[in-house]
mmCIF file of the N, C-alpha and C atoms, coordinates in Angstrom:
data_MODEL
# 
_entry.id   MODEL 
# 
loop_
_atom_site.group_PDB 
_atom_site.id 
_atom_site.type_symbol 
_atom_site.label_atom_id 
_atom_site.label_alt_id 
_atom_site.label_comp_id 
_atom_site.label_asym_id 
_atom_site.label_entity_id 
_atom_site.label_seq_id 
_atom_site.pdbx_PDB_ins_code 
_atom_site.Cartn_x 
_atom_site.Cartn_y 
_atom_site.Cartn_z 
_atom_site.occupancy 
_atom_site.B_iso_or_equiv 
_atom_site.pdbx_formal_charge 
_atom_site.auth_seq_id 
_atom_site.auth_comp_id 
_atom_site.auth_asym_id 
_atom_site.auth_atom_id 
_atom_site.pdbx_PDB_model_num 
ATOM 1   N N  . MET A 1 1  ? 171.210 -169.005 97.719  1.00 0.00 ? 1  MET A N  1 
ATOM 2   C CA . MET A 1 1  ? 172.151 -169.854 98.159  1.00 0.00 ? 1  MET A CA 1 
ATOM 3   C C  . MET A 1 1  ? 173.513 -169.322 97.753  1.00 0.00 ? 1  MET A C  1 
ATOM 4   N N  . ASP A 1 2  ? 173.721 -168.869 96.349  1.00 0.00 ? 2  ASP A N  1 
ATOM 5   C CA . ASP A 1 2  ? 174.645 -168.716 95.718  1.00 0.00 ? 2  ASP A CA 1 
ATOM 6   C C  . ASP A 1 2  ? 175.222 -167.529 96.659  1.00 0.00 ? 2  ASP A C  1 
ATOM 7   N N  . VAL A 1 3  ? 174.483 -166.338 96.654  1.00 0.00 ? 3  VAL A N  1 
ATOM 8   C CA . VAL A 1 3  ? 174.644 -165.059 97.552  1.00 0.00 ? 3  VAL A CA 1 
ATOM 9   C C  . VAL A 1 3  ? 175.166 -165.131 98.873  1.00 0.00 ? 3  VAL A C  1 
ATOM 10  N N  . ALA A 1 4  ? 174.500 -166.038 99.441  1.00 0.00 ? 4  ALA A N  1 
ATOM 11  C CA . ALA A 1 4  ? 175.023 -166.573 100.952 1.00 0.00 ? 4  ALA A CA 1 
ATOM 12  C C  . ALA A 1 4  ? 176.632 -167.057 101.076 1.00 0.00 ? 4  ALA A C  1 
ATOM 13  N N  . LEU A 1 5  ? 176.840 -167.928 99.854  1.00 0.00 ? 5  LEU A N  1 
ATOM 14  C CA . LEU A 1 5  ? 178.307 -168.638 100.015 1.00 0.00 ? 5  LEU A CA 1 
ATOM 15  C C  . LEU A 1 5  ? 179.065 -167.620 99.545  1.00 0.00 ? 5  LEU A C  1 
ATOM 16  N N  . TYR A 1 6  ? 178.678 -166.526 98.800  1.00 0.00 ? 6  TYR A N  1 
ATOM 17  C CA . TYR A 1 6  ? 179.588 -165.715 97.933  1.00 0.00 ? 6  TYR A CA 1 
ATOM 18  C C  . TYR A 1 6  ? 179.713 -164.912 99.597  1.00 0.00 ? 6  TYR A C  1 
ATOM 19  N N  . PHE A 1 7  ? 179.285 -164.308 100.165 1.00 0.00 ? 7  PHE A N  1 
ATOM 20  C CA . PHE A 1 7  ? 179.358 -163.520 101.692 1.00 0.00 ? 7  PHE A CA 1 
ATOM 21  C C  . PHE A 1 7  ? 179.913 -164.145 102.283 1.00 0.00 ? 7  PHE A C  1 
ATOM 22  N N  . LEU A 1 8  ? 179.847 -165.503 102.779 1.00 0.00 ? 8  LEU A N  1 
ATOM 23  C CA . LEU A 1 8  ? 180.435 -166.169 103.876 1.00 0.00 ? 8  LEU A CA 1 
ATOM 24  C C  . LEU A 1 8  ? 181.928 -166.477 103.251 1.00 0.00 ? 8  LEU A C  1 
ATOM 25  N N  . SER A 1 9  ? 182.114 -166.750 101.908 1.00 0.00 ? 9  SER A N  1 
ATOM 26  C CA . SER A 1 9  ? 183.446 -166.319 101.483 1.00 0.00 ? 9  SER A CA 1 
ATOM 27  C C  . SER A 1 9  ? 184.372 -165.360 101.730 1.00 0.00 ? 9  SER A C  1 
ATOM 28  N N  . TRP A 1 10 ? 183.993 -164.324 101.304 1.00 0.00 ? 10 TRP A N  1 
ATOM 29  C CA . TRP A 1 10 ? 184.312 -163.054 101.468 1.00 0.00 ? 10 TRP A CA 1 
ATOM 30  C C  . TRP A 1 10 ? 184.584 -162.894 102.884 1.00 0.00 ? 10 TRP A C  1 
ATOM 31  N N  . ALA A 1 11 ? 183.362 -163.185 103.844 1.00 0.00 ? 11 ALA A N  1 
ATOM 32  C CA . ALA A 1 11 ? 183.804 -163.026 105.104 1.00 0.00 ? 11 ALA A CA 1 
ATOM 33  C C  . ALA A 1 11 ? 185.253 -163.531 105.713 1.00 0.00 ? 11 ALA A C  1 
ATOM 34  N N  . LEU A 1 12 ? 184.947 -164.657 105.175 1.00 0.00 ? 12 LEU A N  1 
ATOM 35  C CA . LEU A 1 12 ? 186.124 -165.496 105.707 1.00 0.00 ? 12 LEU A CA 1 
ATOM 36  C C  . LEU A 1 12 ? 187.557 -164.983 104.979 1.00 0.00 ? 12 LEU A C  1 
ATOM 37  N N  . LEU A 1 13 ? 187.571 -164.718 103.856 1.00 0.00 ? 13 LEU A N  1 
ATOM 38  C CA . LEU A 1 13 ? 188.811 -163.946 103.520 1.00 0.00 ? 13 LEU A CA 1 
ATOM 39  C C  . LEU A 1 13 ? 189.135 -162.665 103.834 1.00 0.00 ? 13 LEU A C  1 
ATOM 40  N N  . ALA A 1 14 ? 188.031 -161.900 104.285 1.00 0.00 ? 14 ALA A N  1 
ATOM 41  C CA . ALA A 1 14 ? 188.364 -160.950 104.954 1.00 0.00 ? 14 ALA A CA 1 
ATOM 42  C C  . ALA A 1 14 ? 188.767 -160.540 106.528 1.00 0.00 ? 14 ALA A C  1 
ATOM 43  N N  . GLY A 1 15 ? 188.451 -161.638 106.912 1.00 0.00 ? 15 GLY A N  1 
ATOM 44  C CA . GLY A 1 15 ? 188.570 -161.933 108.183 1.00 0.00 ? 15 GLY A CA 1 
ATOM 45  C C  . GLY A 1 15 ? 190.215 -162.872 108.266 1.00 0.00 ? 15 GLY A C  1 
ATOM 46  N N  . GLY A 1 16 ? 190.254 -163.538 107.473 1.00 0.00 ? 16 GLY A N  1 
ATOM 47  C CA . GLY A 1 16 ? 191.847 -164.161 107.248 1.00 0.00 ? 16 GLY A CA 1 
ATOM 48  C C  . GLY A 1 16 ? 192.873 -163.073 107.165 1.00 0.00 ? 16 GLY A C  1 
ATOM 49  N N  . GLY A 1 17 ? 192.347 -162.171 105.992 1.00 0.00 ? 17 GLY A N  1 
ATOM 50  C CA . GLY A 1 17 ? 193.567 -161.062 105.807 1.00 0.00 ? 17 GLY A CA 1 
ATOM 51  C C  . GLY A 1 17 ? 193.745 -159.878 107.084 1.00 0.00 ? 17 GLY A C  1 
ATOM 52  N N  . PHE A 1 18 ? 192.497 -159.747 107.617 1.00 0.00 ? 18 PHE A N  1 
ATOM 53  C CA . PHE A 1 18 ? 192.670 -159.097 108.906 1.00 0.00 ? 18 PHE A CA 1 
ATOM 54  C C  . PHE A 1 18 ? 193.676 -159.632 110.179 1.00 0.00 ? 18 PHE A C  1 
ATOM 55  N N  . PHE A 1 19 ? 193.109 -161.144 110.521 1.00 0.00 ? 19 PHE A N  1 
ATOM 56  C CA . PHE A 1 19 ? 194.503 -161.455 110.900 1.00 0.00 ? 19 PHE A CA 1 
ATOM 57  C C  . PHE A 1 19 ? 195.890 -161.499 110.596 1.00 0.00 ? 19 PHE A C  1 
ATOM 58  N N  . CYS A 1 20 ? 196.141 -161.758 109.337 1.00 0.00 ? 20 CYS A N  1 
ATOM 59  C CA . CYS A 1 20 ? 197.419 -161.641 108.840 1.00 0.00 ? 20 CYS A CA 1 
ATOM 60  C C  . CYS A 1 20 ? 198.102 -160.392 109.153 1.00 0.00 ? 20 CYS A C  1 
ATOM 61  N N  . VAL A 1 21 ? 197.372 -159.317 108.894 1.00 0.00 ? 21 VAL A N  1 
ATOM 62  C CA . VAL A 1 21 ? 197.883 -158.180 109.005 1.00 0.00 ? 21 VAL A CA 1 
ATOM 63  C C  . VAL A 1 21 ? 198.029 -157.686 110.345 1.00 0.00 ? 21 VAL A C  1 
ATOM 64  N N  . VAL A 1 22 ? 197.250 -158.017 111.290 1.00 0.00 ? 22 VAL A N  1 
ATOM 65  C CA . VAL A 1 22 ? 197.453 -158.315 112.882 1.00 0.00 ? 22 VAL A CA 1 
ATOM 66  C C  . VAL A 1 22 ? 198.552 -158.673 113.434 1.00 0.00 ? 22 VAL A C  1 
ATOM 67  N N  . GLY A 1 23 ? 198.748 -160.160 112.735 1.00 0.00 ? 23 GLY A N  1 
ATOM 68  C CA . GLY A 1 23 ? 200.020 -160.574 113.325 1.00 0.00 ? 23 GLY A CA 1 
ATOM 69  C C  . GLY A 1 23 ? 201.274 -160.325 112.471 1.00 0.00 ? 23 GLY A C  1 
ATOM 70  N N  . ALA A 1 24 ? 201.195 -159.427 111.374 1.00 0.00 ? 24 ALA A N  1 
ATOM 71  C CA . ALA A 1 24 ? 202.403 -159.040 110.944 1.00 0.00 ? 24 ALA A CA 1 
ATOM 72  C C  . ALA A 1 24 ? 202.821 -157.731 111.620 1.00 0.00 ? 24 ALA A C  1 
ATOM 73  N N  . VAL A 1 25 ? 201.823 -157.049 112.235 1.00 0.00 ? 25 VAL A N  1 
ATOM 74  C CA . VAL A 1 25 ? 202.286 -155.829 113.023 1.00 0.00 ? 25 VAL A CA 1 
ATOM 75  C C  . VAL A 1 25 ? 202.719 -156.595 114.639 1.00 0.00 ? 25 VAL A C  1 
ATOM 76  N N  . GLY A 1 26 ? 202.327 -157.374 114.954 1.00 0.00 ? 26 GLY A N  1 
ATOM 77  C CA . GLY A 1 26 ? 202.650 -157.938 115.899 1.00 0.00 ? 26 GLY A CA 1 
ATOM 78  C C  . GLY A 1 26 ? 204.068 -158.560 115.920 1.00 0.00 ? 26 GLY A C  1 
ATOM 79  N N  . LEU A 1 27 ? 204.525 -158.899 114.718 1.00 0.00 ? 27 LEU A N  1 
ATOM 80  C CA . LEU A 1 27 ? 205.611 -159.180 114.554 1.00 0.00 ? 27 LEU A CA 1 
ATOM 81  C C  . LEU A 1 27 ? 206.985 -158.407 114.685 1.00 0.00 ? 27 LEU A C  1 
ATOM 82  N N  . LEU A 1 28 ? 206.413 -157.279 114.177 1.00 0.00 ? 28 LEU A N  1 
ATOM 83  C CA . LEU A 1 28 ? 206.882 -156.079 114.135 1.00 0.00 ? 28 LEU A CA 1 
ATOM 84  C C  . LEU A 1 28 ? 207.146 -155.026 115.446 1.00 0.00 ? 28 LEU A C  1 
ATOM 85  N N  . ARG A 1 29 ? 206.231 -155.294 116.163 1.00 0.00 ? 29 ARG A N  1 
ATOM 86  C CA . ARG A 1 29 ? 205.972 -154.505 117.358 1.00 0.00 ? 29 ARG A CA 1 
ATOM 87  C C  . ARG A 1 29 ? 206.220 -155.553 118.698 1.00 0.00 ? 29 ARG A C  1 
ATOM 88  N N  . MET A 1 30 ? 206.155 -156.638 118.898 1.00 0.00 ? 30 MET A N  1 
ATOM 89  C CA . MET A 1 30 ? 206.930 -157.583 120.105 1.00 0.00 ? 30 MET A CA 1 
ATOM 90  C C  . MET A 1 30 ? 208.320 -157.550 120.318 1.00 0.00 ? 30 MET A C  1 
ATOM 91  N N  . PRO A 1 31 ? 208.637 -157.144 121.585 1.00 0.00 ? 31 PRO A N  1 
ATOM 92  C CA . PRO A 1 31 ? 210.233 -156.987 121.927 1.00 0.00 ? 31 PRO A CA 1 
ATOM 93  C C  . PRO A 1 31 ? 210.940 -158.412 121.710 1.00 0.00 ? 31 PRO A C  1 
ATOM 94  N N  . ASP A 1 32 ? 210.464 -159.515 122.506 1.00 0.00 ? 32 ASP A N  1 
ATOM 95  C CA . ASP A 1 32 ? 211.146 -160.394 122.372 1.00 0.00 ? 32 ASP A CA 1 
ATOM 96  C C  . ASP A 1 32 ? 211.075 -161.538 121.254 1.00 0.00 ? 32 ASP A C  1 
ATOM 97  N N  . ALA A 1 33 ? 211.914 -162.533 121.217 1.00 0.00 ? 33 ALA A N  1 
ATOM 98  C CA . ALA A 1 33 ? 211.447 -163.807 120.149 1.00 0.00 ? 33 ALA A CA 1 
ATOM 99  C C  . ALA A 1 33 ? 210.150 -164.399 120.434 1.00 0.00 ? 33 ALA A C  1 
ATOM 100 N N  . PHE A 1 34 ? 210.074 -164.955 121.781 1.00 0.00 ? 34 PHE A N  1 
ATOM 101 C CA . PHE A 1 34 ? 208.933 -165.672 122.562 1.00 0.00 ? 34 PHE A CA 1 
ATOM 102 C C  . PHE A 1 34 ? 207.354 -165.039 121.882 1.00 0.00 ? 34 PHE A C  1 
ATOM 103 N N  . THR A 1 35 ? 207.472 -163.734 122.402 1.00 0.00 ? 35 THR A N  1 
ATOM 104 C CA . THR A 1 35 ? 206.399 -163.117 121.739 1.00 0.00 ? 35 THR A CA 1 
ATOM 105 C C  . THR A 1 35 ? 206.031 -162.786 120.613 1.00 0.00 ? 35 THR A C  1 
ATOM 106 N N  . ARG A 1 36 ? 207.114 -163.102 119.639 1.00 0.00 ? 36 ARG A N  1 
ATOM 107 C CA . ARG A 1 36 ? 207.424 -162.997 118.095 1.00 0.00 ? 36 ARG A CA 1 
ATOM 108 C C  . ARG A 1 36 ? 206.351 -164.103 117.565 1.00 0.00 ? 36 ARG A C  1 
ATOM 109 N N  . LEU A 1 37 ? 207.142 -165.197 118.258 1.00 0.00 ? 37 LEU A N  1 
ATOM 110 C CA . LEU A 1 37 ? 206.519 -166.625 117.741 1.00 0.00 ? 37 LEU A CA 1 
ATOM 111 C C  . LEU A 1 37 ? 204.495 -166.811 117.909 1.00 0.00 ? 37 LEU A C  1 
ATOM 112 N N  . HIS A 1 38 ? 204.391 -165.906 119.272 1.00 0.00 ? 38 HIS A N  1 
ATOM 113 C CA . HIS A 1 38 ? 203.095 -166.130 119.277 1.00 0.00 ? 38 HIS A CA 1 
ATOM 114 C C  . HIS A 1 38 ? 202.355 -165.340 118.105 1.00 0.00 ? 38 HIS A C  1 
ATOM 115 N N  . ALA A 1 39 ? 203.086 -164.193 117.532 1.00 0.00 ? 39 ALA A N  1 
ATOM 116 C CA . ALA A 1 39 ? 202.400 -163.130 116.577 1.00 0.00 ? 39 ALA A CA 1 
ATOM 117 C C  . ALA A 1 39 ? 202.657 -164.310 115.400 1.00 0.00 ? 39 ALA A C  1 
ATOM 118 N N  . ALA A 1 40 ? 203.526 -165.064 115.099 1.00 0.00 ? 40 ALA A N  1 
ATOM 119 C CA . ALA A 1 40 ? 203.325 -165.836 113.853 1.00 0.00 ? 40 ALA A CA 1 
ATOM 120 C C  . ALA A 1 40 ? 202.466 -166.808 114.200 1.00 0.00 ? 40 ALA A C  1 
ATOM 121 N N  . SER A 1 41 ? 201.965 -167.407 115.081 1.00 0.00 ? 41 SER A N  1 
ATOM 122 C CA . SER A 1 41 ? 201.122 -168.759 115.493 1.00 0.00 ? 41 SER A CA 1 
ATOM 123 C C  . SER A 1 41 ? 199.588 -167.919 115.019 1.00 0.00 ? 41 SER A C  1 
ATOM 124 N N  . ILE A 1 42 ? 199.622 -166.647 115.211 1.00 0.00 ? 42 ILE A N  1 
ATOM 125 C CA . ILE A 1 42 ? 198.152 -165.987 115.043 1.00 0.00 ? 42 ILE A CA 1 
ATOM 126 C C  . ILE A 1 42 ? 197.988 -166.220 113.625 1.00 0.00 ? 42 ILE A C  1 
ATOM 127 N N  . ILE A 1 43 ? 199.287 -165.310 112.899 1.00 0.00 ? 43 ILE A N  1 
ATOM 128 C CA . ILE A 1 43 ? 198.979 -165.657 111.185 1.00 0.00 ? 43 ILE A CA 1 
ATOM 129 C C  . ILE A 1 43 ? 198.980 -166.905 110.654 1.00 0.00 ? 43 ILE A C  1 
ATOM 130 N N  . ASP A 1 44 ? 199.340 -167.968 110.945 1.00 0.00 ? 44 ASP A N  1 
ATOM 131 C CA . ASP A 1 44 ? 199.283 -169.348 110.646 1.00 0.00 ? 44 ASP A CA 1 
ATOM 132 C C  . ASP A 1 44 ? 198.185 -169.832 110.666 1.00 0.00 ? 44 ASP A C  1 
ATOM 133 N N  . THR A 1 45 ? 197.514 -169.870 112.117 1.00 0.00 ? 45 THR A N  1 
ATOM 134 C CA . THR A 1 45 ? 196.546 -170.835 112.472 1.00 0.00 ? 45 THR A CA 1 
ATOM 135 C C  . THR A 1 45 ? 195.139 -169.803 111.957 1.00 0.00 ? 45 THR A C  1 
ATOM 136 N N  . LEU A 1 46 ? 195.213 -168.828 112.507 1.00 0.00 ? 46 LEU A N  1 
ATOM 137 C CA . LEU A 1 46 ? 193.957 -167.814 112.013 1.00 0.00 ? 46 LEU A CA 1 
ATOM 138 C C  . LEU A 1 46 ? 193.838 -167.021 110.792 1.00 0.00 ? 46 LEU A C  1 
ATOM 139 N N  . GLY A 1 47 ? 194.746 -166.798 110.309 1.00 0.00 ? 47 GLY A N  1 
ATOM 140 C CA . GLY A 1 47 ? 194.697 -165.959 109.143 1.00 0.00 ? 47 GLY A CA 1 
ATOM 141 C C  . GLY A 1 47 ? 194.886 -166.869 107.894 1.00 0.00 ? 47 GLY A C  1 
ATOM 142 N N  . VAL A 1 48 ? 195.932 -167.678 108.052 1.00 0.00 ? 48 VAL A N  1 
ATOM 143 C CA . VAL A 1 48 ? 196.048 -168.404 107.019 1.00 0.00 ? 48 VAL A CA 1 
ATOM 144 C C  . VAL A 1 48 ? 194.706 -169.830 106.920 1.00 0.00 ? 48 VAL A C  1 
ATOM 145 N N  . GLY A 1 49 ? 194.131 -170.107 107.683 1.00 0.00 ? 49 GLY A N  1 
ATOM 146 C CA . GLY A 1 49 ? 192.819 -171.114 108.158 1.00 0.00 ? 49 GLY A CA 1 
ATOM 147 C C  . GLY A 1 49 ? 191.759 -170.598 107.270 1.00 0.00 ? 49 GLY A C  1 
ATOM 148 N N  . MET A 1 50 ? 191.792 -169.168 107.918 1.00 0.00 ? 50 MET A N  1 
ATOM 149 C CA . MET A 1 50 ? 190.245 -168.425 107.343 1.00 0.00 ? 50 MET A CA 1 
ATOM 150 C C  . MET A 1 50 ? 190.528 -168.332 105.804 1.00 0.00 ? 50 MET A C  1 
ATOM 151 N N  . ILE A 1 51 ? 191.697 -167.841 105.464 1.00 0.00 ? 51 ILE A N  1 
ATOM 152 C CA . ILE A 1 51 ? 191.761 -167.597 103.920 1.00 0.00 ? 51 ILE A CA 1 
ATOM 153 C C  . ILE A 1 51 ? 191.711 -168.933 103.315 1.00 0.00 ? 51 ILE A C  1 
ATOM 154 N N  . ILE A 1 52 ? 192.134 -170.165 103.828 1.00 0.00 ? 52 ILE A N  1 
ATOM 155 C CA . ILE A 1 52 ? 192.121 -171.354 103.138 1.00 0.00 ? 52 ILE A CA 1 
ATOM 156 C C  . ILE A 1 52 ? 190.363 -171.460 103.061 1.00 0.00 ? 52 ILE A C  1 
ATOM 157 N N  . ALA A 1 53 ? 189.607 -171.573 104.326 1.00 0.00 ? 53 ALA A N  1 
ATOM 158 C CA . ALA A 1 53 ? 188.426 -172.081 104.496 1.00 0.00 ? 53 ALA A CA 1 
ATOM 159 C C  . ALA A 1 53 ? 187.610 -171.348 103.295 1.00 0.00 ? 53 ALA A C  1 
ATOM 160 N N  . GLY A 1 54 ? 187.811 -169.636 103.122 1.00 0.00 ? 54 GLY A N  1 
ATOM 161 C CA . GLY A 1 54 ? 187.052 -168.860 102.179 1.00 0.00 ? 54 GLY A CA 1 
ATOM 162 C C  . GLY A 1 54 ? 187.435 -169.834 100.955 1.00 0.00 ? 54 GLY A C  1 
ATOM 163 N N  . LEU A 1 55 ? 188.426 -169.536 100.132 1.00 0.00 ? 55 LEU A N  1 
ATOM 164 C CA . LEU A 1 55 ? 188.772 -170.453 99.040  1.00 0.00 ? 55 LEU A CA 1 
ATOM 165 C C  . LEU A 1 55 ? 188.233 -171.543 99.220  1.00 0.00 ? 55 LEU A C  1 
ATOM 166 N N  . MET A 1 56 ? 188.172 -172.515 100.060 1.00 0.00 ? 56 MET A N  1 
ATOM 167 C CA . MET A 1 56 ? 187.224 -173.738 100.076 1.00 0.00 ? 56 MET A CA 1 
ATOM 168 C C  . MET A 1 56 ? 185.543 -173.559 99.538  1.00 0.00 ? 56 MET A C  1 
ATOM 169 N N  . VAL A 1 57 ? 185.136 -172.451 100.171 1.00 0.00 ? 57 VAL A N  1 
ATOM 170 C CA . VAL A 1 57 ? 183.621 -171.930 99.931  1.00 0.00 ? 57 VAL A CA 1 
ATOM 171 C C  . VAL A 1 57 ? 183.552 -171.670 98.891  1.00 0.00 ? 57 VAL A C  1 
ATOM 172 N N  . GLN A 1 58 ? 184.302 -170.920 98.427  1.00 0.00 ? 58 GLN A N  1 
ATOM 173 C CA . GLN A 1 58 ? 184.475 -170.360 96.784  1.00 0.00 ? 58 GLN A CA 1 
ATOM 174 C C  . GLN A 1 58 ? 184.391 -171.519 95.826  1.00 0.00 ? 58 GLN A C  1 
ATOM 175 N N  . SER A 1 59 ? 185.280 -172.404 96.170  1.00 0.00 ? 59 SER A N  1 
ATOM 176 C CA . SER A 1 59 ? 185.419 -173.561 94.996  1.00 0.00 ? 59 SER A CA 1 
ATOM 177 C C  . SER A 1 59 ? 184.617 -174.483 94.957  1.00 0.00 ? 59 SER A C  1 
ATOM 178 N N  . GLY A 1 60 ? 183.485 -174.513 96.001  1.00 0.00 ? 60 GLY A N  1 
ATOM 179 C CA . GLY A 1 60 ? 182.728 -175.593 95.696  1.00 0.00 ? 60 GLY A CA 1 
ATOM 180 C C  . GLY A 1 60 ? 183.268 -177.224 96.350  1.00 0.00 ? 60 GLY A C  1 
ATOM 181 N N  . LEU A 1 61 ? 182.644 -178.355 95.731  1.00 0.00 ? 61 LEU A N  1 
ATOM 182 C CA . LEU A 1 61 ? 182.858 -179.609 96.054  1.00 0.00 ? 61 LEU A CA 1 
ATOM 183 C C  . LEU A 1 61 ? 183.523 -179.857 94.634  1.00 0.00 ? 61 LEU A C  1 
ATOM 184 N N  . THR A 1 62 ? 185.082 -179.444 94.725  1.00 0.00 ? 62 THR A N  1 
ATOM 185 C CA . THR A 1 62 ? 185.732 -180.142 93.552  1.00 0.00 ? 62 THR A CA 1 
ATOM 186 C C  . THR A 1 62 ? 186.823 -180.748 94.216  1.00 0.00 ? 62 THR A C  1 
ATOM 187 N N  . LEU A 1 63 ? 187.587 -180.928 93.412  1.00 0.00 ? 63 LEU A N  1 
ATOM 188 C CA . LEU A 1 63 ? 189.210 -181.414 93.748  1.00 0.00 ? 63 LEU A CA 1 
ATOM 189 C C  . LEU A 1 63 ? 190.182 -180.506 94.206  1.00 0.00 ? 63 LEU A C  1 
ATOM 190 N N  . THR A 1 64 ? 189.925 -179.404 93.751  1.00 0.00 ? 64 THR A N  1 
ATOM 191 C CA . THR A 1 64 ? 190.674 -178.161 94.589  1.00 0.00 ? 64 THR A CA 1 
ATOM 192 C C  . THR A 1 64 ? 190.328 -178.246 95.830  1.00 0.00 ? 64 THR A C  1 
ATOM 193 N N  . THR A 1 65 ? 189.259 -178.333 96.402  1.00 0.00 ? 65 THR A N  1 
ATOM 194 C CA . THR A 1 65 ? 188.705 -178.423 97.678  1.00 0.00 ? 65 THR A CA 1 
ATOM 195 C C  . THR A 1 65 ? 189.412 -179.424 98.613  1.00 0.00 ? 65 THR A C  1 
ATOM 196 N N  . ALA A 1 66 ? 189.322 -180.342 97.914  1.00 0.00 ? 66 ALA A N  1 
ATOM 197 C CA . ALA A 1 66 ? 190.366 -181.459 98.862  1.00 0.00 ? 66 ALA A CA 1 
ATOM 198 C C  . ALA A 1 66 ? 192.019 -180.978 98.932  1.00 0.00 ? 66 ALA A C  1 
ATOM 199 N N  . ARG A 1 67 ? 192.242 -180.510 97.820  1.00 0.00 ? 67 ARG A N  1 
ATOM 200 C CA . ARG A 1 67 ? 193.903 -180.172 97.847  1.00 0.00 ? 67 ARG A CA 1 
ATOM 201 C C  . ARG A 1 67 ? 194.036 -178.976 98.724  1.00 0.00 ? 67 ARG A C  1 
ATOM 202 N N  . LEU A 1 68 ? 193.011 -177.955 99.069  1.00 0.00 ? 68 LEU A N  1 
ATOM 203 C CA . LEU A 1 68 ? 193.118 -176.892 100.177 1.00 0.00 ? 68 LEU A CA 1 
ATOM 204 C C  . LEU A 1 68 ? 192.790 -177.270 101.470 1.00 0.00 ? 68 LEU A C  1 
ATOM 205 N N  . GLY A 1 69 ? 192.018 -178.201 101.542 1.00 0.00 ? 69 GLY A N  1 
ATOM 206 C CA . GLY A 1 69 ? 191.783 -179.094 102.559 1.00 0.00 ? 69 GLY A CA 1 
ATOM 207 C C  . GLY A 1 69 ? 193.101 -179.950 103.328 1.00 0.00 ? 69 GLY A C  1 
ATOM 208 N N  . ILE A 1 70 ? 193.936 -180.299 102.359 1.00 0.00 ? 70 ILE A N  1 
ATOM 209 C CA . ILE A 1 70 ? 195.346 -181.020 102.817 1.00 0.00 ? 70 ILE A CA 1 
ATOM 210 C C  . ILE A 1 70 ? 196.270 -179.830 102.784 1.00 0.00 ? 70 ILE A C  1 
ATOM 211 N N  . ILE A 1 71 ? 196.273 -178.865 102.308 1.00 0.00 ? 71 ILE A N  1 
ATOM 212 C CA . ILE A 1 71 ? 197.176 -177.544 102.396 1.00 0.00 ? 71 ILE A CA 1 
ATOM 213 C C  . ILE A 1 71 ? 196.895 -177.144 104.137 1.00 0.00 ? 71 ILE A C  1 
ATOM 214 N N  . LEU A 1 72 ? 195.121 -177.069 104.473 1.00 0.00 ? 72 LEU A N  1 
ATOM 215 C CA . LEU A 1 72 ? 194.916 -176.662 105.422 1.00 0.00 ? 72 LEU A CA 1 
ATOM 216 C C  . LEU A 1 72 ? 195.552 -177.527 106.945 1.00 0.00 ? 72 LEU A C  1 
ATOM 217 N N  . VAL A 1 73 ? 195.517 -178.795 106.402 1.00 0.00 ? 73 VAL A N  1 
ATOM 218 C CA . VAL A 1 73 ? 195.871 -179.890 107.130 1.00 0.00 ? 73 VAL A CA 1 
ATOM 219 C C  . VAL A 1 73 ? 197.337 -179.665 107.914 1.00 0.00 ? 73 VAL A C  1 
ATOM 220 N N  . LEU A 1 74 ? 198.010 -179.591 106.604 1.00 0.00 ? 74 LEU A N  1 
ATOM 221 C CA . LEU A 1 74 ? 199.664 -179.430 106.606 1.00 0.00 ? 74 LEU A CA 1 
ATOM 222 C C  . LEU A 1 74 ? 200.051 -178.151 107.493 1.00 0.00 ? 74 LEU A C  1 
ATOM 223 N N  . VAL A 1 75 ? 199.627 -177.153 107.182 1.00 0.00 ? 75 VAL A N  1 
ATOM 224 C CA . VAL A 1 75 ? 199.602 -175.860 107.960 1.00 0.00 ? 75 VAL A CA 1 
ATOM 225 C C  . VAL A 1 75 ? 199.273 -175.892 109.312 1.00 0.00 ? 75 VAL A C  1 
ATOM 226 N N  . PHE A 1 76 ? 198.445 -176.485 109.950 1.00 0.00 ? 76 PHE A N  1 
ATOM 227 C CA . PHE A 1 76 ? 198.171 -176.548 111.101 1.00 0.00 ? 76 PHE A CA 1 
ATOM 228 C C  . PHE A 1 76 ? 198.945 -177.454 111.840 1.00 0.00 ? 76 PHE A C  1 
ATOM 229 N N  . PHE A 1 77 ? 199.735 -178.355 111.260 1.00 0.00 ? 77 PHE A N  1 
ATOM 230 C CA . PHE A 1 77 ? 200.340 -179.714 112.139 1.00 0.00 ? 77 PHE A CA 1 
ATOM 231 C C  . PHE A 1 77 ? 201.891 -178.894 111.705 1.00 0.00 ? 77 PHE A C  1 
ATOM 232 N N  . THR A 1 78 ? 202.170 -177.804 111.048 1.00 0.00 ? 78 THR A N  1 
ATOM 233 C CA . THR A 1 78 ? 203.313 -177.375 110.889 1.00 0.00 ? 78 THR A CA 1 
ATOM 234 C C  . THR A 1 78 ? 203.751 -175.884 111.898 1.00 0.00 ? 78 THR A C  1 
ATOM 235 N N  . SER A 1 79 ? 202.448 -175.466 112.183 1.00 0.00 ? 79 SER A N  1 
ATOM 236 C CA . SER A 1 79 ? 202.757 -174.121 112.371 1.00 0.00 ? 79 SER A CA 1 
ATOM 237 C C  . SER A 1 79 ? 203.352 -174.242 113.728 1.00 0.00 ? 79 SER A C  1 
ATOM 238 N N  . PRO A 1 80 ? 204.058 -172.777 113.975 1.00 0.00 ? 80 PRO A N  1 
ATOM 239 C CA . PRO A 1 80 ? 204.928 -173.216 115.056 1.00 0.00 ? 80 PRO A CA 1 
ATOM 240 C C  . PRO A 1 80 ? 203.903 -173.313 116.657 1.00 0.00 ? 80 PRO A C  1 
# 
C-alpha cells in the first residue's frame, strides 16, 4: 500500500510540474492578454492543483493535509 501511495503522489507531482511548465511556455508564446490569461489558468487549476494533491497524498491524514486542502480551495476560488 505504501508503494502505491508513493507512486500516486509522485505521478501527481510530476503531472503538476508538467502542466506548470506547459502553462509557463504558453505565457511566453501566446500573442495577446486574453490567451495569456488562459495559459495562467492552466497553471493555477491543473498545475498547482495536482502538486497540492500529490503533497496531500504524501502527508497522509494529518493537520498538514487539512492545511493543504484549505490552500487548494483558496487557489481554486482565486484563480483567473
